[in-house]
C-alpha positions in Angstrom: -19.0 -2.6 -13.9 -17.5 -5.0 -15.9 -15.5 -7.3 -13.8 -11.7 -5.9 -13.5 -8.4 -7.3 -13.0 -7.6 -5.1 -9.5 -4.1 -5.1 -7.8 -3.9 -3.7 -4.6 0.0 -3.4 -4.2 2.0 -1.8 -7.0 4.1 1.9 -6.1 5.1 4.4 -8.5 7.7 4.6 -11.5 9.0 8.2 -11.6 11.7 9.9 -12.9 15.5 10.2 -10.9 14.6 13.7 -10.4 11.9 12.4 -8.0 14.4 10.8 -6.2 16.8 14.1 -6.3 14.7 16.0 -4.6 14.6 13.7 -2.0 18.2 13.8 -1.8 18.2 17.6 -1.7 15.5 17.4 1.3 17.7 15.3 3.4 20.9 16.8 2.5 19.6 20.2 3.6 17.2 19.0 6.4 14.7 21.7 5.3 17.2 24.6 5.8 16.5 26.2 2.7 13.0 25.4 2.4 11.2 22.6 0.1 12.0 24.2 -3.2 15.3 23.7 -5.1 16.8 27.0 -5.7 17.2 27.2 -9.5 15.4 24.4 -10.5 11.7 26.1 -11.4 13.7 28.4 -13.6 14.4 24.9 -15.7 10.7 24.0 -15.6 8.4 27.0 -16.6 5.4 27.1 -15.1 6.0 24.3 -13.0 5.1 24.2 -9.2 5.6 21.9 -5.5 1.8 21.9 -5.4 -0.4 19.7 -7.5 2.7 18.6 -10.0 4.8 17.3 -7.7 8.6 18.4 -8.7 8.3 16.6 -11.7 7.0 18.4 -15.3 2.8 16.3 -15.8 4.6 15.6 -19.5 7.2 13.7 -17.9 5.3 11.8 -15.0 2.5 10.8 -18.2 5.7 9.0 -19.9 6.7 7.5 -17.0 3.0 5.9 -15.9 3.1 4.8 -19.3 5.9 2.6 -18.8 4.3 1.4 -16.2 0.9 0.4 -17.7 3.3 -1.0 -20.5 4.5 -3.5 -17.5 0.6 -3.9 -16.3 -0.5 -4.8 -20.0 1.7 -7.7 -20.1 -0.2 -9.5 -17.1 -3.9 -8.0 -18.0 -3.8 -6.3 -15.1 -6.8 -3.3 -15.8 -5.9 -1.2 -12.7 -3.1 -1.1 -10.0 -3.2 1.1 -6.7 -0.3 3.1 -6.6 1.7 4.2 -3.8 5.8 5.7 -2.9 8.5 3.2 -3.1 8.0 2.0 0.3 12.1 2.3 1.2 12.0 5.9 0.2 10.0 7.4 2.7 12.3 8.3 5.2 9.8 8.3 8.3 12.6 8.6 11.1 14.5 11.3 9.2 14.4 14.6 10.9 13.3 17.3 10.9 9.5 16.5 10.7 9.4 19.0 7.8 10.9 17.0 5.3 9.2 13.8 6.1 5.7 15.9 5.5 7.4 17.7 2.3 8.6 13.9 0.7 5.5 12.4 1.5 3.5 14.9 -0.3 5.7 15.3 -3.5 5.3 12.1 -4.3 1.2 11.9 -3.5 1.3 14.8 -6.2 3.3 13.0 -8.6 0.9 10.2 -8.1 -2.6 12.3 -8.8 -0.7 13.4 -11.7 -0.5 10.1 -13.1 -3.9 9.0 -12.0 -5.6 12.1 -13.5 -3.5 11.3 -17.0 -4.9 7.2 -16.8 -7.8 7.3 -13.9 -9.2 3.6 -15.1 -5.4 2.2 -14.6 -3.7 4.1 -11.8 -5.5 4.9 -8.8 -3.3 6.3 -5.3 -3.0 5.2 -2.6 -2.0 8.4 0.1 1.2 8.2 1.8 1.1 9.3 5.0 3.7 11.4 6.5 4.0 9.2 9.8 6.9 10.4 11.9 8.8 8.7 14.7 8.3 9.8 18.2 5.3 12.3 17.3 1.6 11.4 17.7 -0.4 9.6 14.7 -2.2 13.2 14.2 0.4 15.2 12.3 -1.1 12.9 9.4 -4.4 14.4 9.5 -3.7 17.0 7.1 -1.9 14.7 4.3 -4.6 12.7 4.8 -7.6 15.0 4.1 -5.8 17.0 1.2 -5.2 13.0 -0.5 -9.5 12.2 -0.2 -11.1 15.7 -0.8 -8.2 17.1 -3.1 -6.1 14.3 -4.8 -9.4 11.4 -4.8 -6.8 8.6 -3.3 -8.8 5.2 -2.6 -6.6 4.2 0.6 -3.8 4.3 2.3 0.0 2.9 3.2 0.8 2.9 6.9 4.6 2.0 7.9 3.9 0.3 11.4 7.4 1.0 12.6 8.4 5.0 11.5 11.7 4.3 13.5 12.6 2.2 10.4 14.4 -0.3 12.7 16.0 2.2 14.9 13.9 1.8 18.0 10.8 -0.8 17.0 10.7 -1.4 20.5 9.6 1.8 21.4 6.9 1.9 18.6 3.6 0.6 19.4 2.1 -2.3 17.9 -0.9 -1.5 15.5 -3.6 -2.5 17.9 -2.5 0.1 20.7 -4.7 3.0 21.1 -1.9 5.3 19.9 -3.3 4.2 16.0 -7.0 4.9 16.7 -7.4 8.5 15.6 -6.2 7.2 12.6 -8.8 4.3 12.6 -11.5 6.7 13.6 -10.5 8.9 9.9 -10.2 5.7 7.7 -13.7 4.7 8.4 -15.1 7.9 7.9 -13.4 8.5 4.7 -14.0 4.6 3.7 -10.2 4.0 3.1 -8.8 0.5 3.7 -4.5 1.0 4.8 -2.3 -1.5 2.8 0.0 -2.3 6.2 4.1 -1.5 4.5 6.8 -0.5 6.2 9.1 1.2 4.7 13.3 1.7 5.1 14.9 -0.2 7.7 18.5 1.1 9.2 19.4 -1.6 11.4 22.2 -3.9 10.7 20.4 -7.2 11.4 17.7 -7.1 8.6 17.7 -5.5 5.0 14.1 -3.9 3.9 12.7 -7.2 2.5 13.0 -8.9 5.6 12.1 -6.1 7.5 8.7 -5.7 5.5 8.0 -9.5 6.7 9.0 -9.0 10.1 6.9 -5.8 10.4 4.0 -7.1 8.7 3.9 -10.4 11.0 3.9 -8.0 14.1 1.1 -6.2 12.6 -1.3 -8.8 12.2 -0.4 -10.4 15.5 -1.0 -7.1 17.1 -3.9 -6.4 15.5 -5.9 -9.9 16.1 -5.2 -9.7 19.9 -6.3 -6.3 20.0 -10.1 -4.6 20.3 -9.6 -2.7 17.2 -12.0 -4.8 15.3 -14.6 -4.1 18.1 -14.2 -0.3 18.0 -13.8 -0.1 14.4 -15.5 -3.4 12.7 -15.7 -1.3 9.4 -12.3 -1.2 9.0 -10.6 -2.6 6.0 -6.8 -3.8 6.5 -5.3 -5.3 4.1 -1.5 -7.1 5.1 1.0 -7.2 1.5 3.2 -10.2 1.0 1.1 -13.1 1.8 0.5 -11.8 5.8 4.1 -12.2 6.3 5.1 -14.9 8.4 1.8 -15.7 9.8 -0.1 -18.1 6.9 3.2 -20.0 7.0 3.0 -20.8 11.0 -0.7 -20.6 11.7 -0.5 -24.0 13.0 2.1 -22.6 15.9 -0.1 -19.4 16.8 -3.6 -22.1 16.6 -2.2 -23.7 19.9 -2.1 -22.3 23.3 -0.3 -19.2 22.3 -3.9 -18.2 20.9 -5.9 -20.0 23.9 -3.7 -17.9 26.4 -4.6 -14.9 25.1 -8.3 -14.5 26.3 -9.4 -14.1 23.4 -12.8 -15.1 22.3 -13.1 -17.2 19.0 -10.4 -18.7 17.2 -6.8 -17.9 16.4 -8.2 -18.5 12.6 -10.9 -16.5 13.0 -8.6 -13.6 14.3 -6.6 -13.4 11.4 -9.7 -13.4 8.7 -10.7 -10.4 10.1 -7.5 -8.9 7.8 -6.8 -8.9 4.0 -3.6 -10.0 2.4 -2.2 -9.6 -1.1 -0.8 -12.5 -3.0 2.6 -10.5 -3.3 4.4 -14.3 -3.0 6.6 -15.5 -6.0 6.2 -19.1 -5.7 3.3 -21.5 -6.7 3.6 -23.1 -3.2 3.6 -19.8 -1.1 0.3 -18.6 -2.9 -1.5 -22.0 -2.7 -0.7 -21.7 0.9 -2.2 -18.7 1.8 -5.1 -19.5 0.2 -5.6 -22.5 1.9 -4.7 -21.0 5.2 -6.2 -17.6 5.0 -9.6 -18.2 2.2 -9.9 -17.0 -1.0 -12.4 -14.4 0.1 -9.9 -12.9 2.5 -7.1 -12.9 -0.5 -6.7 -9.7 -2.7 -4.1 -9.6 -5.7 -0.9 -7.7 -5.5 2.3 -7.9 -7.3 4.1 -5.0 -6.8 4.7 -5.1 -10.2 7.1 -3.7 -11.7 9.1 -4.2 -8.3 11.3 -6.5 -6.5 9.4 -9.4 -8.1 9.7 -8.2 -11.8 12.6 -11.0 -13.2 12.3 -13.4 -14.9 12.7 -17.1 -12.9 14.0 -18.7 -16.2 12.7 -18.4 -20.0 10.1 -21.2 -19.2 8.9 -20.0 -16.2 8.6 -16.9 -17.2 8.4 -13.7 -14.9 8.1 -13.9 -11.5 5.2 -11.2 -10.5 2.5 -12.4 -13.3 1.4 -13.6 -9.8 -2.6 -13.5 -11.7 -1.4 -16.5 -14.0 -0.2 -18.4 -10.8 -3.5 -18.3 -9.2 -5.4 -19.3 -12.7 -2.7 -22.4 -13.0 -4.3 -23.5 -9.5 -6.7 -25.9 -10.3 -8.1 -25.6 -6.7 -8.8 -22.4 -6.9 -12.3 -22.2 -8.6 -13.6 -19.9 -10.9 -15.4 -17.7 -7.9 -12.6 -18.4 -5.9 -10.6 -16.6 -8.9 -13.4 -13.7 -9.6 -13.0 -12.5 -5.6 -9.0 -12.9 -5.7 -8.3 -11.0 -8.9 -10.8 -8.0 -8.2 -14.2 -8.5 -6.6 -13.1 -8.1 -3.2 -10.6 -5.2 -3.6 -13.8 -3.4 -5.4 -16.1 -4.4 -2.5 -13.1 -3.0 0.2 -12.0 -0.2 -1.5 -15.6 1.8 -2.3 -14.1 5.1 -3.3 -11.8 2.9 -6.1 -15.4 1.6 -7.5 -16.7 5.0 -7.2 -13.5 6.7 -8.8 -13.5 3.9 -11.7 -17.4 4.3 -12.7 -16.8 8.1 -13.1 -13.7 7.1 -15.3 -16.3 5.1 -17.9 -18.8 7.9 -17.3 -20.9 4.7 -15.6 -21.5 6.6 -12.2 -25.1 6.7 -11.0 -26.2 10.3 -10.8 -26.8 9.7 -7.4 -23.5 9.3 -6.6 -22.4 11.5 -8.8 -21.2 14.1 -6.4 
C-alpha cells in the first residue's frame, strides 16, 4: 500500500438535524420511542437503521465538506467518531444513550461507504453511568460486523463529571471484559471523555483531566500483562502526563512496586498529536518517542482556527511536525501514518479493499 497520512482523531461533520434528533431523545426521555413522529414523512424511504436519522445524500454533502478540510492539509484518511460533547453517557434512561450512539454510528458508516479511502469509522460505545460495561457489546459487535469500523472511542468517565470518583479507572477489572472484546476484534481504543456537567471545569479541561487519570490508571495496572495485544491511543498528547513526566519518574512511581520504569509503563500506550503549539509537540515526541506518537488533529474541530495570518491554521499539525529538524524522515513516517496502519489492522484491510489491492487470502 502506498504511504498515507493517517489522522487517528477526527469527529463527524453532520447537519443540525442530527443534533435535533439528540434533543428529541433528551426531551422525550424515550417515552415516544426512538422515532421522531412525522419526521419520516418528510424523508421518504429513510430509516433509523443503516442510514441513521439523515438522508444519505445529505450526509454525503457534509462528508465532502469534511474532506475539503482534510485536503487543505494533505490528510489522506481520517478516523472519525462522534462529537464527544454530544455523547451524553450520564443521561437517563439508558435507552436514549444507546439510540443516540447507534444513530451517530450509522451516519459515520454512511459517510465511510461514500468515501472509504478518506473516512473510516470509530465506534461510539453506549457506555452508561452505573451500568456494567457489557451493555456496549451488542453495539460493538454491530459496528465491527455490519459497519466495518476500525476502532472504538471509550469514555473513561461516563458520569460526565457528576461523580468521577465513583467511576472505576481504566486499569480496574470493571473494564476487562471490554478489553477482551477489543483484542478479539483487533480494535484499538481512543480514550476520550465526552461531556462534562461539572461547574469546576469545562469539557476541554475535562478531556485533559480524564486522559491524565487514564494514563496513570493503565500504567499502574495489570492490564497490559493480561492483554498484551491491547492497543490504546490517548489523545491531546496524553493529557498532562508527558509534561509532568519528571514528577512521576521519582518516588511516586518507585512506591508503586511495579517492575520497570515509569517511562517503560507509559510507552505501552500511544499518544496523538492533538496539540496546537510547536513547543508542546516537540516535548511530546521527546518524552514519549516518535514510535509511540500518531497523528491526530480533530480537524475540523476546536483547533480549526487561524492563529495569525502568517502562522496559518492551528490544526495543520503535520506541517509543524515536518518543520521540526529534530524529526527524522523515519520519525515522520511513523507519526504520520505507518504506526497507525500497524496498530489499526482493520484500517489497513479496509483501505486495501477500497483501493482494490487487498490480498486474495484476506478478502473474506
